[in-house]
C-alpha positions in Angstrom: -39.3 40.5 -6.6 -37.7 43.6 -8.0 -36.1 44.7 -5.0 -34.5 41.1 -4.7 -33.1 41.5 -8.1 -31.3 44.9 -7.1 -30.2 43.7 -4.3 -28.5 40.5 -6.1 -26.7 42.8 -8.6 -25.7 44.8 -5.6 -24.2 42.0 -4.2 -22.3 40.5 -7.0 -20.8 44.2 -8.0 -19.6 44.2 -4.0 -21.8 47.2 -3.4 -23.1 45.6 -0.5 -23.2 43.4 2.2 -24.7 39.8 2.5 -27.4 39.7 5.0 -26.7 37.9 8.0 -30.0 35.2 8.2 -30.0 34.2 5.8 -26.3 34.9 4.9 -25.7 35.3 0.9 -22.9 33.2 -0.3 -21.6 32.6 -3.9 -20.1 29.2 -4.5 -17.6 28.8 -7.7 -19.5 28.5 -11.4 -20.5 24.7 -12.2 -21.7 24.2 -15.6 -22.6 27.7 -16.1 -24.3 28.2 -13.1 -23.3 30.5 -9.8 -24.9 29.2 -6.9 -25.0 31.5 -3.4 -22.8 29.3 -0.8 -19.7 31.7 -0.3 -17.9 35.4 -0.1 -17.9 35.6 -4.1 -14.6 36.8 -6.1 -15.9 39.6 -8.8 -14.0 39.3 -11.9 -15.1 41.7 -14.9 -19.1 42.8 -15.7 -22.1 40.4 -14.6 -25.2 40.8 -16.6 -28.4 39.0 -14.1 -31.0 37.1 -16.7 -33.1 35.5 -13.8 -33.0 35.5 -9.9 -34.6 33.0 -7.6 -34.9 32.5 -4.2 -36.6 28.8 -3.3 -36.1 28.5 0.2 -33.8 31.1 0.9 -31.0 29.2 -1.8 -30.2 32.4 -4.3 -29.5 31.1 -8.0 -28.0 33.2 -10.6 -27.0 32.7 -14.0 -24.3 34.9 -15.7 -23.8 35.7 -18.9 -20.7 38.6 -19.2 -17.6 37.6 -17.1 -16.8 35.2 -14.7 -17.5 34.8 -10.9 -15.0 32.7 -9.2 -16.0 31.7 -5.6 -13.6 31.4 -2.7 -12.7 28.0 -1.1 -13.9 27.8 2.5 -13.1 25.5 5.6 -17.0 23.8 6.0 -17.8 20.8 4.7 -19.9 20.8 1.7 -18.5 24.3 0.3 -17.4 23.7 -3.5 -14.5 25.4 -5.0 -13.2 25.0 -8.8 -10.0 26.7 -9.6 -11.7 27.5 -13.1 -14.2 29.2 -15.0 -15.3 26.5 -17.3 -16.0 22.4 -16.3 -14.2 20.7 -19.6 -11.2 18.8 -19.7 -9.7 21.7 -21.5 -9.7 23.9 -18.4 -8.5 20.8 -16.4 -4.8 20.7 -15.2 -4.2 17.4 -14.4 -0.5 15.8 -14.4 -0.8 12.0 -15.2 3.2 11.8 -15.5 4.8 14.3 -12.8 8.2 15.8 -14.0 10.9 16.4 -12.3 12.2 19.4 -11.4 15.6 20.3 -9.9 14.2 20.5 -6.5 13.3 17.3 -6.4 16.3 16.5 -7.7 18.3 17.3 -4.8 19.4 15.0 -1.7 19.0 17.0 1.2 21.7 16.3 4.2 20.9 14.2 7.1 20.3 16.6 10.4 22.3 15.0 13.6 19.2 15.0 15.9 19.6 14.7 19.5 18.8 12.0 21.6 16.8 11.5 25.3 18.1 11.4 28.3 17.3 9.8 31.0 19.1 6.5 30.9 19.2 3.4 28.1 15.4 2.2 28.1 14.2 6.0 27.9 16.1 6.6 25.2 14.8 3.7 22.9 11.3 4.7 23.7 11.3 8.6 23.6 12.7 11.1 21.2 13.5 15.3 22.5 10.6 17.3 22.2 11.7 19.1 19.3 11.5 15.5 17.4 7.8 15.0 16.1 7.7 11.7 15.3 4.1 11.4 13.9 3.1 7.3 14.4 6.7 6.3 14.8 7.0 4.1 11.8 9.2 4.6 9.2 10.1 0.7 7.8 12.8 1.5 5.4 11.0 -0.4 2.8 7.7 2.6 3.3 5.7 -0.2 4.9 5.9 1.7 8.7 3.3 0.3 10.1 2.6 -1.9 7.8 0.0 0.1 6.0 0.8 -0.9 3.2 1.0 2.3 1.1 -1.3 4.7 3.4 2.1 6.8 4.3 3.8 6.2 0.8 0.7 7.2 -1.4 0.8 10.7 -0.3 1.6 12.8 -3.4 1.7 10.4 -6.0 5.1 9.2 -6.2 5.3 7.6 -2.8 8.0 10.1 -1.4 5.7 10.4 1.8 5.2 14.6 1.8 2.3 15.5 2.3 0.2 16.6 -0.2 -1.2 20.1 0.4 -0.1 21.7 -2.9 -2.5 21.0 -6.5 0.3 20.1 -7.9 1.1 17.6 -5.2 -2.5 15.4 -5.7 -2.3 12.4 -7.5 -3.8 12.4 -10.8 -6.9 10.6 -9.7 -7.0 13.1 -7.3 -6.5 16.4 -9.3 -9.0 14.7 -12.1 -12.0 14.4 -9.7 -10.9 18.1 -7.9 -11.3 20.1 -11.6 -14.5 17.5 -13.0 -16.5 16.9 -9.3 -15.2 19.8 -7.3 -18.4 19.3 -5.3 -17.1 15.5 -4.6 -13.8 16.4 -3.9 -14.2 19.1 -1.1 -16.0 16.3 0.6 -12.9 13.9 0.4 -10.6 16.9 1.4 -13.0 17.1 4.6 -13.3 13.6 5.8 -9.6 12.8 4.8 -10.7 10.6 2.4 -8.1 9.6 -0.9 -8.5 7.6 -3.9 -5.5 6.2 -5.6 -4.0 3.8 -7.8 -1.4 2.1 -9.8 -0.9 0.0 -13.0 1.7 -3.1 -12.9 2.9 -4.8 -15.9 6.2 -6.6 -17.0 7.6 -9.3 -18.9 10.2 -12.1 -17.4 12.8 -14.4 -19.7 13.8 -17.6 -18.6 16.5 -18.6 -20.7 15.8 -22.4 -20.4 12.1 -21.8 -21.8 10.5 -24.4 -19.8 7.2 -26.3 -21.5 5.5 -25.4 -18.2 5.8 -21.7 -18.7 6.7 -21.3 -14.8 9.5 -19.8 -13.0 9.5 -21.4 -9.8 10.9 -19.3 -7.1 9.8 -15.5 -8.6 6.8 -14.9 -7.6 4.6 -12.7 -8.7 6.7 -13.0 -12.3 6.7 -16.6 -12.2 5.0 -16.3 -15.8 8.1 -17.8 -18.2 8.7 -15.7 -21.6 4.9 -14.2 -21.4 3.7 -11.0 -19.9 2.6 -10.5 -17.1 -0.6 -8.0 -16.3 -0.1 -8.0 -11.8 -2.2 -5.2 -11.8 -4.8 -3.9 -14.3 -5.4 -1.5 -11.8 -5.2 -1.7 -8.4 -7.4 0.8 -6.9 -7.3 2.2 -3.0 -9.7 4.0 -1.7 -9.0 4.9 2.1 -9.3 7.4 5.0 -6.2 6.7 7.3 -5.4 7.6 10.8 -4.0 10.7 11.5 -2.4 10.2 14.4 0.0 13.4 13.7 -3.0 15.7 14.2 -5.5 13.5 16.3 -3.5 11.6 18.4 -5.9 13.1 20.9 -8.9 12.8 19.6 -10.8 9.4 18.6 -11.2 8.8 14.9 -12.4 6.3 12.7 -10.8 5.4 9.0 -11.4 2.7 6.3 -9.6 1.2 3.7 -10.9 -1.0 0.5 -8.3 -2.2 -1.9 -9.2 -3.7 -5.0 -7.0 -5.4 -8.1 -7.4 -7.2 -11.2 -4.5 -8.5 -13.0 -2.5 -11.7 -12.4 -1.4 -11.2 -8.6 -4.8 -11.4 -8.1 -4.9 -15.4 -7.6 -1.7 -15.4 -5.6 -4.1 -14.1 -3.2 -7.2 -15.7 -3.6 -5.9 -19.3 -4.7 -4.3 -19.4 -1.2 -7.6 -19.1 0.5 -11.4 -18.1 0.7 -12.5 -15.2 -0.8 -14.6 -12.9 -2.1 -14.1 -14.3 -5.5 -14.0 -17.9 -5.6 -16.1 -18.3 -8.9 -13.7 -16.2 -11.0 -10.4 -16.0 -9.9 -10.6 -19.8 -8.1 -9.4 -20.6 -4.2 -7.4 -23.0 -2.1 -10.1 -26.0 -2.8 -10.0 -25.3 -6.5 -6.8 -25.8 -9.2 -4.5 -23.6 -8.8 -5.1 -20.4 -11.5 -2.2 -18.2 -10.9 -1.5 -18.6 -14.6 -4.5 -16.5 -15.0 -6.5 -13.0 -14.6 -8.0 -12.6 -11.2 -10.3 -10.5 -9.2 -9.7 -9.5 -5.3 -10.1 -7.6 -2.5 -6.5 -7.9 -0.5 -7.2 -5.3 1.8 -10.7 -4.5 3.7 -11.4 -2.7 6.9 -12.3 -0.1 9.5 -10.3 1.2 12.0 -10.4 3.5 15.0 -7.8 5.5 16.9 -8.6 5.4 20.5 -6.9 8.5 23.0 -6.4 5.8 25.5 -3.7 4.3 27.9 -0.7 5.7 26.4 0.5 9.2 24.7 -0.3 8.0 21.4 -3.3 5.9 22.4 -4.6 2.6 20.3 -5.5 1.9 17.0 -8.4 -0.8 16.4 -8.5 -2.6 12.9 -11.0 -5.4 11.9 -10.9 -6.8 8.7 -8.5 -8.4 6.0 -5.1 -6.7 6.0 -1.9 -7.6 4.9 0.2 -10.1 6.9 2.4 -8.3 9.6 5.6 -11.5 9.0 8.4 -11.2 6.9 10.2 -8.0 4.9 8.7 -7.5 1.3 5.0 -6.9 1.2 2.6 -7.4 -1.8 1.7 -3.9 -3.2 4.1 -3.3 -6.6 5.0 0.1 -4.6 6.6 -0.4 -2.0 8.6 -4.0 -3.0 12.6 -2.9 -3.8 12.3 -6.0 -7.1 9.9 -6.7 -9.4 10.6 -10.7 -8.5 9.4 -11.7 -4.5 12.1 -13.3 -2.0 11.5 -17.4 -1.3 10.4 -15.8 2.2 7.7 -14.2 0.7 4.9 -16.4 -0.8 6.8 -19.8 0.8 7.6 -19.1 4.3 5.1 -16.7 5.5 1.3 -15.6 4.7 -0.1 -12.9 2.6 -3.2 -11.6 3.9 -5.1 -12.6 7.3 -8.2 -12.0 8.4 -9.3 -10.0 11.8 -9.2 -7.9 14.8 -6.0 -6.3 15.3 -4.9 -3.8 18.7 -1.7 -1.4 17.7 -0.6 0.2 21.4 1.7 2.8 20.1 4.4 2.8 23.4 6.5 6.2 23.8 7.8 7.5 20.5 8.9 4.5 19.1 7.7 1.5 19.8 4.0 0.0 18.1 3.1 -3.5 19.9 0.6 -5.5 17.8 -1.6 -8.0 18.9 -4.3 -9.8 16.7 -6.5 -12.6 16.4 -6.9 -14.4 13.2 -9.2 -16.9 11.2 -5.9 -18.0 9.3 -3.8 -17.9 6.3 -5.4 -16.0 3.1 -8.9 -16.5 4.0 -11.4 -13.5 4.2 -14.9 -14.2 6.2 -14.5 -18.0 6.4 -12.1 -20.5 7.0 -11.0 -24.3 6.1 -11.2 -24.7 9.7 -12.9 -23.9 13.1 -10.0 -22.7 14.6 -8.6 -18.8 15.0 -5.2 -18.1 15.1 -2.8 -15.1 17.0 -0.3 -13.2 15.3 1.3 -9.8 16.7 4.4 -7.8 16.1 6.6 -5.5 17.9 7.9 -2.5 15.7 10.8 0.2 17.0 12.3 2.8 14.9 14.9 5.3 16.1 13.9 9.2 16.1 16.0 10.0 13.3 14.6 7.4 11.3 17.2 5.7 10.2 16.7 2.4 11.9 13.8 -0.2 12.3 13.6 -3.3 13.7 10.6 -5.8 13.3 10.0 -8.9 15.4 6.7 -11.0 14.4 5.1 -13.8 14.7 2.1 -16.1 13.7 0.1 -19.3 14.9 -2.9 -21.2 13.7 -3.8 -24.2 12.3 -4.2 -24.3 8.3 -5.3 -27.7 7.6 -8.6 -28.7 6.1 -10.9 -29.4 9.2 -8.5 -29.6 11.6 -8.3 -27.7 14.4 -5.2 -29.2 16.1 -2.3 -29.6 13.6 -0.9 -25.9 14.3 1.8 -23.9 11.8 4.0 -21.1 13.2 7.0 -18.3 11.8 8.8 -16.3 13.6 10.7 -13.7 11.7 12.4 -10.3 12.6 14.0 -7.6 9.9 16.8 -4.7 10.8 16.4 -2.2 8.5 19.2 0.8 8.5 19.9 3.8 6.9 23.5 4.8 6.4 25.6 7.7 4.4 25.3 11.6 4.7 22.4 11.7 2.4 20.6 8.6 3.3 21.5 7.0 0.5 22.3 3.7 1.4 19.9 1.3 2.9 20.6 -2.1 4.6 18.0 -5.2 5.8 18.5 -8.3 6.9 16.1 -10.7 7.7 15.4 -14.3 9.6 12.3 -16.3 9.6 11.9 -19.8 11.0 8.2 -21.7 10.9 7.4 -25.5 11.5 3.9 -27.5 10.9 3.1 -30.3 12.8 1.6 -33.6 10.5 1.3 -32.2 7.3 0.2 -34.2 4.8 2.5 -35.1 1.8 1.9 -37.0 -1.6 4.4 -39.7 0.1 3.9 -39.7 4.0 2.5 -37.5 6.8 5.0 -36.1 9.2 6.3 -32.4 10.5 7.6 -30.1 8.0 9.8 -27.2 9.1 11.5 -23.9 6.9 13.4 -21.4 7.7 16.0 -18.8 5.9 18.0 -15.9 5.7 17.9 -12.9 3.2 19.9 -9.3 2.2 19.0 -6.5 0.7 21.5 -3.2 -0.4 19.6 -0.5 -2.3 21.8 2.7 -3.1 20.3 5.9 -4.2 22.4 7.5 -6.7 19.6 10.1 -7.1 15.8 10.6 -6.2 15.5 9.4 -10.3 18.2 5.9 -10.0 18.2 3.3 -6.8 20.4 0.3 -7.5 20.0 -2.9 -5.7 20.4 -6.1 -4.8 19.3 -9.3 -3.0 20.4 -12.3 -1.7 18.9 -15.1 0.1 19.2 -18.6 1.7 16.0 -21.0 2.1 16.0 -24.2 3.8 12.8 -26.1 2.9 13.6 -29.0 5.0 11.1 -31.4 4.4 10.0 -30.2 0.6 6.8 -28.8 2.1 6.7 -25.4 1.3 8.6 -24.4 -1.8 5.8 -25.7 -4.5 3.5 -24.7 -7.0 1.0 -24.2 -4.8 1.2 -23.2 -1.3 -0.2 -26.1 0.6 1.4 -29.6 -0.5 -1.4 -31.4 0.7 -3.8 -29.7 -1.9 -1.1 -29.9 -4.9 0.5 -34.0 -4.9 0.5 -33.9 -8.2 3.7 -31.5 -8.2 5.8 -32.1 -5.0 8.1 -30.5 -3.9 11.8 -30.9 -3.3 13.8 -30.7 0.4 16.7 -29.0 0.2 18.5 -25.5 0.1 17.2 -22.9 -2.4 19.1 -19.8 -3.1 18.8 -16.6 -5.2 20.9 -13.8 -5.8 18.8 -10.6 -7.6 20.6 -7.6 -9.1 18.6 -4.8 -10.3 17.8 -1.4 -10.3 14.4 1.4 -9.8 15.2 4.2 -12.4 11.8 7.0 -12.9 11.7 8.8 -15.5 8.9 10.7 -14.3 8.2 11.2 -10.1 4.9 8.9 -11.3 6.3 5.8 -13.4 9.0 3.5 -12.5 10.7 0.9 -14.2 12.2 -2.3 -12.9 14.9 -4.2 -15.0 16.5 -7.2 -13.2 18.4 -10.4 -13.5 18.1 -13.3 -11.0 19.9 -16.6 -10.3 18.3 -19.4 -8.7 19.8 -22.6 -7.4 19.1 -25.5 -5.8 21.1 -27.5 -3.2 20.1 -31.1 -2.1 19.9 -34.6 -1.8 20.0 -37.1 -4.4 16.8 -38.0 -4.2 15.2 -34.6 -3.7 15.1 -33.9 -7.7 15.5 -31.0 -9.7 12.8 -28.6 -9.0 13.5 -25.5 -11.8 12.4 -26.1 -15.7 9.8 -28.7 -15.8 11.8 -30.4 -12.9 15.0 -31.1 -14.8 17.4 -28.3 -13.5 18.6 -27.2 -10.1 19.9 -24.0 -11.7 17.3 -21.1 -13.4 18.1 -17.8 -14.7 15.7 -15.2 -15.4 15.1 -11.7 -16.4 13.0 -9.6 -15.7 11.2 -6.0 -16.2 8.2 -4.2 -14.9 7.0 -0.5 -15.1 4.5 0.6 -12.5 2.5 3.7 -13.5 0.6 5.8 -10.1 -2.2 7.5 -10.5 
């Protein structure tokens, strides 16, 4: 016992080396204790009061001074940057300020093209061009991962989170308060982050039904919308930059509570119908809800091509259209007509993504249908896919997507089809300009309406222009024309057959939105906007806005998003 005590004291004072078996290692102090595990760094004198070695595990209680363990590479080894575990010792930046370096806009560098013909130049980049997974969609969605690439350092700039200052506030808190858990998450590549979004929308005509038809998800008139309070993401994304030649597995689980959740759950059969509502119940899009819009597992297989194949199983955001569901990946508070009325929100099924060359992703999925989870409203499966191309310089992105599936209750025969195409181009010496144009066409057989049964068609065109003054300020505008040929799509609820009490108006819908994004902190953004909606249709089509009495509507909205 005495020999053990003397050796342990000498070890901490750096006067001897650790034995090889079992090797004595010191971990950083946690709750006042220092545990053998990593080579120690000694700071100041140490008085040892108790030593025990149960099954070769040495535990030391320091009285004076501090022992700080060195971080190791192996999983399960803990390292705390401070000498205590209290809040006053934690350095968590809940609001990340800007620095001069952060506000610098780097000029665009010219990238060489591959030789070998037109097709070869479309598919492959020069050897020095490291393009990772080949996806950078202009609006941040890339490979339709919906936040996985954007959320690397808590401010959406897509930089690698290697330094402590670049960790999201939530990851910083975990690192400080639960270092063992943080090390486990680092070793496995697991991330946890999220955001809070809320806003207010003014309708100048103050409709009695408190409904802004069109500006989803801020459809609550003259009222606060607690859109996401909060939205939490737990994920282990696939790492195609470092592990494209290795088999590895990832996952993602999104959970949200707020006014946005019923928009996803009300249009499907989700996990929380009793609380949030579902497709077969009275619409609750004015109420708070709970939903899991994404929950999937995925695996990367290094087969077929140089960048391999990804397999995904579960529920995830749709492939069609330009705008996406996560608030952090949309340029405006309100959404286009295309997003809620022309394409689905979420899909559930199995998807394979084949990475072709350096620039192309080919996605194919068999799905249960629009906005469903584990069960559908009929017995048929559908099919959706996308072809994604990104230029080597990451300045041009083109997406062609499609979906076909039966979406009527207990009907496997009447199919709904949508085809969409979107193109994004960045321009300017600093990529300060971004131009996006998108279009879609959809049709469905024998749609049941309030007064007839027949085929339905819808189609439209939208355009976006964004200008980055600096990383703190982005100006933007959106214009759109949406044609609801049969008054089926633009309704309060997404399925006319289930909302016959509020039929749609057949005709042309137009909207023009002006707004900007201001980020006083890197992880806090404000998005004010003004939006003009108007309707052009036959005399008998009726008026869709403001208690169904008006063909024009003006709304003023603003939201705040804090990422943590």
